[in-house]
MARBA-3410 file (N, C-alpha, C, O; in Angstrom, 1 decimal):
173
23.2,-18.1,-7.7,23.1,-16.7,-8.1,24.3,-15.9,-7.6,24.9,-16.2,-6.6 ~ 24.7,-15.0,-8.4,25.8,-14.0,-8.0,25.3,-13.2,-6.8,24.1,-13.1,-6.6 ~ 26.2,-12.7,-6.0,25.8,-12.0,-4.8,24.8,-10.9,-5.0,23.9,-10.7,-4.2 ~ 24.9,-10.2,-6.2,24.0,-9.1,-6.5,23.9,-9.0,-8.0,25.0,-9.0,-8.7 ~ 22.7,-8.7,-8.5,22.6,-8.5,-10.0,21.7,-7.2,-10.1,20.7,-7.0,-9.4
22.2,-6.3,-10.9,21.5,-5.0,-11.1,21.1,-4.9,-12.6,21.8,-5.1,-13.5 ~ 19.8,-4.5,-12.7,19.3,-4.1,-14.1,18.9,-2.7,-14.0,18.3,-2.2,-13.0 ~ 19.1,-1.9,-15.1,18.7,-0.5,-15.2,18.0,-0.3,-16.5,18.2,-0.9,-17.5 ~ 17.0,0.6,-16.5,16.2,0.9,-17.6,15.5,2.2,-17.4,15.4,2.8,-16.3 ~ 15.0,2.7,-18.6,14.1,3.9,-18.5,12.7,3.4,-18.2,12.2,2.4,-18.9
12.0,4.0,-17.2,10.7,3.5,-16.8,9.7,4.6,-17.1,9.9,5.7,-16.6 ~ 8.7,4.3,-17.9,7.6,5.3,-18.2,6.6,5.3,-17.0,6.1,4.2,-16.6 ~ 6.3,6.5,-16.5,5.4,6.6,-15.4,4.2,7.5,-15.9,4.4,8.4,-16.7 ~ 3.1,7.3,-15.3,1.9,8.2,-15.5,1.2,8.2,-14.1,1.2,7.1,-13.5 ~ 0.7,9.3,-13.7,0.1,9.4,-12.4,1.2,9.1,-11.3,0.8,8.7,-10.2
2.5,9.3,-11.6,3.6,9.0,-10.7,3.6,7.6,-10.2,3.9,7.4,-9.0 ~ 3.3,6.6,-11.0,3.1,5.2,-10.5,3.9,4.2,-11.3,4.0,4.3,-12.5 ~ 4.3,3.2,-10.6,4.9,2.0,-11.2,4.6,0.9,-10.1,4.2,1.2,-9.0 ~ 4.7,-0.4,-10.6,4.2,-1.5,-9.7,5.2,-2.6,-9.7,5.6,-3.1,-10.8 ~ 5.6,-3.1,-8.6,6.4,-4.3,-8.4,5.4,-5.4,-8.1,4.6,-5.4,-7.2
5.4,-6.4,-9.0,4.4,-7.5,-8.9,5.0,-8.8,-8.8,6.0,-9.1,-9.5 ~ 4.5,-9.6,-7.9,4.9,-11.0,-7.7,4.5,-11.8,-9.0,3.3,-11.7,-9.4 ~ 5.3,-12.6,-9.5,5.0,-13.4,-10.8,4.2,-14.6,-10.5,4.6,-15.7,-10.9 ~ 3.1,-14.5,-9.8,2.2,-15.6,-9.7,1.2,-15.6,-10.9,1.1,-14.6,-11.6 ~ 0.6,-16.7,-11.1,-0.3,-16.8,-12.3,-1.4,-15.7,-12.3,-1.8,-15.3,-13.3
-1.9,-15.3,-11.1,-2.9,-14.4,-11.0,-2.5,-12.9,-10.8,-3.3,-12.1,-10.4 ~ -1.2,-12.7,-10.9,-0.6,-11.4,-10.7,-1.1,-10.4,-11.7,-0.9,-10.5,-12.9 ~ -1.8,-9.4,-11.2,-2.4,-8.3,-12.1,-1.9,-7.0,-11.7,-2.1,-6.0,-12.4 ~ -1.2,-6.8,-10.5,-0.8,-5.5,-10.1,-1.9,-4.9,-9.2,-3.0,-5.3,-9.3 ~ -1.5,-3.8,-8.5,-2.5,-3.2,-7.7,-3.6,-2.6,-8.5,-3.4,-2.1,-9.6
-4.8,-2.6,-7.9,-5.9,-1.9,-8.5,-6.2,-0.6,-7.8,-7.0,-0.6,-6.9 ~ -5.5,0.4,-8.2,-5.6,1.7,-7.5,-4.5,1.9,-6.4,-3.7,1.0,-6.2 ~ -4.5,3.0,-5.8,-3.5,3.4,-4.8,-3.6,2.5,-3.5,-4.7,2.3,-3.0 ~ -2.5,1.9,-3.1,-2.5,1.1,-1.9,-2.4,2.0,-0.7,-1.8,3.1,-0.8 ~ -2.8,1.6,0.4,-2.7,2.4,1.7,-1.3,2.3,2.2,-0.6,1.2,2.0
-0.8,3.3,2.8,0.5,3.3,3.5,0.4,2.4,4.7,-0.7,2.2,5.2 ~ 1.5,2.0,5.2,1.5,1.2,6.5,0.8,2.0,7.6,1.2,3.2,7.7 ~ -0.1,1.5,8.3,-0.8,2.3,9.3,0.0,2.9,10.4,-0.4,3.9,11.0 ~ 1.1,2.3,10.9,1.8,2.8,12.0,3.2,3.2,11.7,3.8,4.0,12.4 ~ 3.8,2.8,10.6,5.1,3.1,10.2,5.1,3.6,8.7,5.5,2.8,7.8
4.7,4.8,8.5,4.4,5.3,7.2,5.8,5.6,6.5,6.7,6.2,7.0 ~ 5.9,5.0,5.2,7.0,5.3,4.4,6.7,6.0,3.1,7.6,6.4,2.4 ~ 5.4,6.2,2.9,4.9,7.1,1.8,5.1,6.7,0.4,4.1,6.5,-0.3 ~ 6.3,6.5,-0.1,6.5,6.4,-1.5,6.6,4.9,-2.0,6.7,4.7,-3.2 ~ 6.4,4.0,-1.1,6.3,2.6,-1.5,5.2,1.9,-0.5,5.3,2.1,0.7
4.3,1.2,-1.1,3.2,0.6,-0.3,3.0,-0.8,-0.8,3.0,-1.1,-2.0 ~ 2.8,-1.7,0.1,2.8,-3.1,-0.2,1.5,-3.8,0.3,1.0,-3.4,1.4 ~ 1.0,-4.6,-0.6,-0.2,-5.4,-0.2,-0.4,-6.6,-1.1,-0.3,-6.5,-2.3 ~ -0.5,-7.8,-0.5,-0.8,-9.0,-1.3,0.1,-9.3,-2.5,-0.4,-9.5,-3.6 ~ 1.4,-9.2,-2.3,2.3,-9.5,-3.3,2.5,-8.5,-4.4,3.1,-8.7,-5.4
2.0,-7.3,-4.1,2.2,-6.1,-5.0,2.8,-5.0,-4.2,2.5,-4.8,-3.0 ~ 3.6,-4.2,-4.9,4.1,-2.9,-4.3,3.8,-1.8,-5.3,4.0,-1.9,-6.5 ~ 3.3,-0.7,-4.7,2.9,0.5,-5.4,4.1,1.4,-5.2,4.3,1.9,-4.1 ~ 4.8,1.8,-6.3,5.9,2.7,-6.2,5.6,4.1,-6.7,5.0,4.2,-7.8 ~ 5.9,5.1,-5.9,5.5,6.5,-6.3,6.8,7.2,-6.8,7.8,7.1,-6.1
6.6,8.0,-7.9,7.7,8.8,-8.4,7.4,10.3,-8.2,6.2,10.6,-8.0 ~ 8.3,11.1,-8.4,8.1,12.6,-8.4,7.4,13.0,-9.7,6.5,13.8,-9.6 ~ 7.9,12.5,-10.8,7.4,12.9,-12.1,6.0,12.3,-12.3,5.7,11.1,-12.0 ~ 5.0,13.2,-12.7,3.7,12.7,-13.0,3.6,11.9,-14.2,3.1,10.8,-14.2 ~ 4.2,12.4,-15.3,4.1,11.7,-16.6,5.4,11.9,-17.3,5.9,13.0,-17.5
6.0,10.8,-17.8,7.3,10.8,-18.5,8.2,9.6,-18.1,7.7,8.6,-17.7 ~ 9.4,9.8,-18.4,10.4,8.7,-18.1,11.3,9.0,-17.0,11.8,10.2,-16.9 ~ 11.5,8.1,-16.1,12.4,8.2,-15.0,13.6,7.1,-15.2,13.4,6.1,-15.9 ~ 14.7,7.4,-14.6,15.8,6.5,-14.6,15.6,5.5,-13.4,15.4,5.9,-12.3 ~ 15.6,4.2,-13.7,15.2,3.2,-12.7,16.2,2.1,-12.7,16.5,1.5,-13.8
16.7,1.7,-11.5,17.6,0.5,-11.4,17.0,-0.4,-10.3,16.5,0.1,-9.3 ~ 17.2,-1.7,-10.5,16.8,-2.7,-9.4,18.0,-3.6,-9.2,18.6,-4.1,-10.1 ~ 18.4,-3.7,-7.9,19.4,-4.7,-7.5,18.8,-5.8,-6.7,18.1,-5.5,-5.7 ~ 19.0,-7.0,-7.1,18.5,-8.2,-6.4,19.8,-8.8,-5.8,20.7,-9.2,-6.6 ~ 19.8,-9.0,-4.5,21.0,-9.5,-3.8,20.6,-10.7,-2.9,19.5,-10.9,-2.5
21.6,-11.4,-2.5,21.4,-12.5,-1.6,21.6,-12.1,-0.1,21.4,-12.9,0.8 ~ 21.9,-10.8,0.1,22.1,-10.2,1.4,21.9,-8.7,1.3,21.8,-8.2,0.2 ~ 21.7,-8.0,2.4,21.5,-6.6,2.4,22.7,-5.9,1.7,23.9,-6.0,2.2 ~ 22.5,-5.3,0.5,23.6,-4.6,-0.2,24.0,-3.3,0.4,25.0,-2.7,0.0 ~ 23.3,-2.8,1.4,23.6,-1.5,2.0,23.0,-0.3,1.3,23.0,-0.3,0.0
22.5,0.6,2.0,21.8,1.8,1.4,22.9,2.7,0.7,24.0,2.8,1.2 ~ 22.5,3.3,-0.3,23.3,4.3,-1.0,22.9,5.7,-0.5,22.3,6.5,-1.2 ~ 23.3,6.0,0.7,22.8,7.2,1.4,23.5,8.5,0.8,23.0,9.6,0.9 ~ 24.6,8.3,0.1,25.3,9.5,-0.5,24.8,9.8,-1.9,24.9,10.9,-2.4 ~ 24.1,8.8,-2.5,23.6,9.0,-3.9,22.2,9.4,-4.0,21.7,9.7,-5.1
21.4,9.3,-2.9,20.0,9.6,-3.0,19.5,10.4,-1.8,20.1,10.3,-0.7 ~ 18.5,11.2,-2.1,17.9,12.1,-1.0,17.0,11.3,0.0,17.1,11.5,1.2 ~ 16.2,10.4,-0.6,15.2,9.7,0.2,15.4,8.2,0.1,15.7,7.7,-1.0 ~ 15.3,7.5,1.2,15.5,6.1,1.3,14.5,5.5,2.3,14.5,5.9,3.4 ~ 13.7,4.6,1.8,12.7,3.9,2.7,12.8,2.4,2.5,13.2,1.9,1.5
12.3,1.7,3.5,12.3,0.2,3.5,11.0,-0.4,3.9,10.3,0.2,4.7 ~ 10.6,-1.5,3.3,9.4,-2.2,3.7,9.6,-3.7,3.3,10.4,-4.0,2.4 ~ 8.8,-4.6,3.9,8.9,-6.0,3.6,7.8,-6.4,2.7,6.7,-5.8,2.6 ~ 8.1,-7.4,1.9,7.1,-7.9,0.9,7.3,-9.4,0.7,8.5,-9.9,0.6 ~ 6.2,-10.2,0.7,6.3,-11.6,0.5,6.1,-12.0,-1.0,5.3,-11.4,-1.7
7.0,-12.9,-1.5,6.8,-13.4,-2.8,6.4,-14.9,-2.8,7.0,-15.7,-2.1 ~ 5.3,-15.2,-3.5,4.8,-16.5,-3.6,5.5,-17.3,-4.7,5.8,-18.5,-4.6 ~ 5.9,-16.5,-5.7,6.5,-17.1,-6.9,8.0,-17.2,-6.9,8.6,-18.0,-7.6 ~ 8.7,-16.4,-6.1,10.2,-16.3,-6.1,10.7,-15.5,-7.2,11.9,-15.6,-7.6 ~ 9.8,-14.6,-7.8,10.2,-13.7,-8.9,9.3,-12.5,-8.9,8.1,-12.7,-8.7
9.9,-11.3,-9.1,9.1,-10.1,-9.2,9.4,-9.5,-10.6,10.4,-9.9,-11.3 ~ 8.4,-8.7,-11.1,8.6,-7.9,-12.3,8.1,-6.5,-12.0,7.3,-6.3,-11.2 ~ 8.7,-5.6,-12.7,8.3,-4.2,-12.6,7.4,-3.8,-13.7,7.8,-3.8,-14.9 ~ 6.2,-3.3,-13.4,5.2,-3.0,-14.4,5.0,-1.5,-14.5,5.0,-0.8,-13.5 ~ 4.9,-1.0,-15.8,4.6,0.4,-16.0,3.1,0.6,-15.9,2.3,-0.3,-15.9
2.8,1.9,-15.7,1.4,2.2,-15.5,0.5,1.8,-16.7,1.0,1.9,-17.8 ~ -0.7,1.4,-16.4,-1.7,1.2,-17.5,-1.4,0.1,-18.4,-1.8,0.2,-19.6 ~ -0.7,-0.9,-18.0,-0.4,-2.0,-18.9,0.7,-1.8,-19.9,0.8,-2.4,-20.9 ~ 1.6,-0.8,-19.5,2.8,-0.5,-20.4,3.8,-1.7,-20.3,3.4,-2.8,-19.9 ~ 5.0,-1.4,-20.5,6.1,-2.4,-20.5,6.2,-3.1,-19.2,5.9,-2.5,-18.1
6.6,-4.3,-19.2,6.9,-5.1,-18.0,8.4,-5.4,-18.1,8.9,-5.9,-19.0 ~ 9.1,-5.0,-17.0,10.5,-5.1,-16.9,10.8,-6.4,-16.1,10.5,-6.4,-14.9 ~ 11.4,-7.4,-16.7,11.8,-8.6,-16.0,12.9,-8.3,-15.1,13.9,-7.6,-15.4 ~ 12.9,-8.9,-13.9,14.0,-8.7,-12.9,14.7,-10.1,-12.7,14.1,-11.1,-12.9 ~ 15.9,-10.0,-12.1,16.6,-11.3,-11.8,15.8,-12.1,-10.8,15.0,-11.6,-10.0
15.9,-13.5,-10.9,15.2,-14.3,-9.9,15.6,-14.0,-8.5,16.7,-13.6,-8.2 ~ 14.7,-14.1,-7.6,14.9,-13.9,-6.2,15.8,-15.0,-5.6,15.5,-16.2,-5.9 ~ 16.9,-14.7,-4.9,17.9,-15.7,-4.5,17.4,-16.8,-3.6,17.9,-17.9,-3.6 ~ 16.4,-16.5,-2.8,15.9,-17.5,-1.8,14.5,-18.1,-2.2,13.9,-18.8,-1.4 ~ 14.1,-17.9,-3.5,12.9,-18.4,-4.0,11.7,-17.7,-3.2,11.8,-16.6,-2.8
10.6,-18.4,-3.1,9.4,-17.8,-2.4,9.8,-17.5,-1.0,10.6,-18.2,-0.3 ~ 9.1,-16.5,-0.4,9.4,-16.1,1.0,9.4,-14.6,1.1,9.0,-13.8,0.2 ~ 9.9,-14.1,2.3,9.9,-12.7,2.6,11.2,-12.0,2.1,12.3,-12.6,2.1 ~ 11.0,-10.8,1.6,12.1,-10.0,1.1,12.0,-8.6,1.6,10.9,-8.1,2.0 ~ 13.1,-7.9,1.7,13.1,-6.5,2.1,13.3,-5.7,0.8,14.1,-6.0,0.0
12.5,-4.6,0.7,12.6,-3.7,-0.4,13.1,-2.4,0.2,12.6,-1.8,1.1 ~ 14.2,-1.9,-0.4,14.7,-0.6,0.0,14.6,0.3,-1.3,15.3,0.1,-2.3 ~ 13.8,1.4,-1.2,13.5,2.2,-2.3,14.2,3.6,-2.1,14.0,4.3,-1.1 ~ 15.1,3.9,-3.0,15.9,5.1,-3.0,15.3,6.1,-4.1,14.9,5.7,-5.2 ~ 15.3,7.4,-3.8,14.8,8.4,-4.7,15.7,9.6,-4.7,16.2,10.0,-3.7
15.9,10.2,-5.9,16.7,11.4,-6.1,15.9,12.4,-7.0,15.4,11.9,-8.1 ~ 15.8,13.6,-6.6,15.2,14.7,-7.4,13.7,14.6,-7.6,13.2,15.0,-8.6 ~ 13.0,14.0,-6.6,11.6,13.9,-6.6,10.9,15.3,-6.6,9.9,15.5,-7.4 ~ 11.5,16.3,-5.9,10.9,17.6,-5.8,10.9,18.3,-7.2,10.0,18.9,-7.6 ~ 12.1,18.3,-7.8,12.3,18.9,-9.1,11.4,18.2,-10.2,10.8,18.9,-11.0
11.2,16.9,-10.1,10.4,16.2,-11.1,8.9,16.5,-10.8,8.1,16.7,-11.8 ~ 8.5,16.6,-9.6,7.1,17.0,-9.2,6.8,18.4,-9.7,5.7,18.6,-10.2 ~ 7.7,19.3,-9.6,7.5,20.7,-10.1,7.4,20.7,-11.6,6.6,21.4,-12.1 ~ 8.2,19.9,-12.3,8.1,19.8,-13.7,6.8,19.2,-14.2,6.3,19.5,-15.2 ~ 6.3,18.2,-13.4,5.1,17.5,-13.6,5.2,16.5,-14.8,5.0,15.3,-14.6
5.5,17.0,-16.0,5.6,16.2,-17.2,6.9,16.6,-17.9,7.2,17.8,-18.1 ~ 7.7,15.6,-18.4,8.9,15.9,-19.0,9.3,14.8,-20.0,9.1,13.6,-19.7 ~ 10.0,15.2,-21.1,10.6,14.3,-22.0,12.0,14.0,-21.5,12.6,13.0,-22.0 ~ 12.6,14.8,-20.7,13.9,14.6,-20.1,13.8,13.9,-18.8,12.8,14.0,-18.1 ~ 14.9,13.1,-18.5,14.9,12.4,-17.2,15.3,13.4,-16.1,16.4,14.0,-16.2
14.5,13.5,-15.1,14.8,14.4,-14.0,15.1,13.6,-12.7,16.1,13.8,-12.1 ~ 14.2,12.7,-12.4,14.3,11.9,-11.2,14.8,10.5,-11.5,14.6,9.9,-12.5 ~ 15.5,9.9,-10.4,16.0,8.6,-10.6,15.8,7.8,-9.3,15.6,8.3,-8.2 ~ 15.7,6.4,-9.5,15.3,5.6,-8.4,16.2,4.3,-8.4,16.6,3.8,-9.5 ~ 16.4,3.8,-7.2,17.1,2.5,-7.1,16.2,1.7,-6.1,15.9,2.1,-5.0
15.8,0.5,-6.5,15.1,-0.5,-5.6,16.0,-1.6,-5.4,16.4,-2.3,-6.3 ~ 16.3,-1.9,-4.1,17.1,-3.0,-3.7,16.2,-4.1,-3.1,15.3,-3.7,-2.3 ~ 16.5,-5.3,-3.4,15.6,-6.4,-2.9,16.6,-7.5,-2.4,17.5,-8.0,-3.1 ~ 16.3,-8.0,-1.2,17.1,-9.1,-0.7,16.3,-9.9,0.3,15.3,-9.4,0.9 ~ 16.6,-11.2,0.6,15.8,-12.0,1.5,16.0,-11.5,2.9,17.1,-11.2,3.4
14.9,-11.4,3.6,14.9,-10.9,5.0,13.5,-11.2,5.6,12.5,-11.0,4.9 ~ 13.5,-11.7,6.8,12.2,-11.9,7.5,11.4,-10.6,7.5,12.0,-9.6,7.5 ~ 10.1,-10.8,7.6,9.3,-9.6,7.7,9.6,-8.7,8.9,9.9,-9.3,10.0 ~ 9.7,-7.5,8.7,10.0,-6.5,9.7,9.3,-5.2,9.4,8.8,-5.0,8.3 ~ 9.3,-4.3,10.4,8.6,-3.0,10.3,9.2,-2.2,9.2,10.4,-2.1,9.0
8.3,-1.4,8.5,8.8,-0.5,7.5,9.6,0.6,8.3,9.4,0.9,9.4 ~ 10.5,1.3,7.5,11.3,2.4,8.2,11.7,3.4,7.1,12.0,3.0,6.0 ~ 11.9,4.6,7.6,12.5,5.6,6.8,14.0,5.7,7.1,14.3,5.9,8.3 ~ 14.8,5.5,6.2,16.3,5.5,6.4,16.8,6.9,6.3,17.7,7.3,7.1 ~ 16.3,7.6,5.3,16.8,9.0,5.0,15.6,9.8,4.3,15.0,9.2,3.4
15.4,11.0,4.8,14.3,11.8,4.3,14.8,13.2,4.0,15.1,13.9,5.0 ~ 14.7,13.7,2.8,15.2,15.1,2.5,14.2,15.8,1.6,14.2,17.1,1.6 ~ 13.3,15.1,0.9,12.5,15.8,-0.1,11.1,16.2,0.5,10.6,15.5,1.4 ~ 10.6,17.2,-0.1,9.2,17.6,0.3,8.2,16.6,-0.2,7.2,16.3,0.4 ~ 8.5,15.9,-1.3,7.7,14.8,-1.8,7.5,13.7,-0.9,6.4,13.2,-0.7
8.6,13.2,-0.3,8.5,12.1,0.7,7.7,12.6,1.9,6.9,11.8,2.4 ~ 7.9,13.8,2.4,7.1,14.3,3.5,5.6,14.4,3.1,4.8,14.0,3.9 ~ 5.3,14.8,1.9,4.0,14.9,1.4,3.3,13.5,1.4,2.2,13.3,2.0 ~ 4.0,12.5,0.8,3.4,11.2,0.7,3.3,10.4,2.1,2.5,9.5,2.2 ~ 4.1,10.8,3.0,4.1,10.2,4.4,3.0,10.8,5.2,2.6,10.2,6.2
2.5,12.0,4.9,1.5,12.7,5.7,0.1,12.0,5.6,-0.2,11.5,4.5 ~ -0.6,11.9,6.7,-2.0,11.3,6.6,-2.9,12.1,5.7,-2.8,13.3,5.6 ~ -3.7,11.3,5.0,-4.7,12.0,4.1,-6.1,11.7,4.6,-7.1,12.1,4.0
END
């Protein structure tokens, strides 16, 4: 594999949701909202059993989405995004796909460089507050970057936090 591969696409969201799903035979995606990590809340990405629940600012419409799969930590894009969070996720299949809400399109992603095992997910968000305020839009308001690379399981962390939306999703409910 090349050191890093990036795919970009328009992602349709509804209820501010998208799902990163491990490509196992039984992969169906999360059934409802997953809980945030109990002690290290990162709010906008939640992981459980080979699925990740990704939250966007826009309730319904299209967001700009990119995914970079790398063989090492590609480094956070702290100048290009307001919010950046990280969490670990295990892949049984060695491949993830990004699913749109409600059985919409499935976006194939590059193969994971280390096959099955633990990966780090770094989720970047820009313009979540403006998109949440708009609620529904035919225009792209918010954009996201998800970076994935092999790394042993480690605690979730907030790298950078600037939006009210990230603060909202990190607060206990």
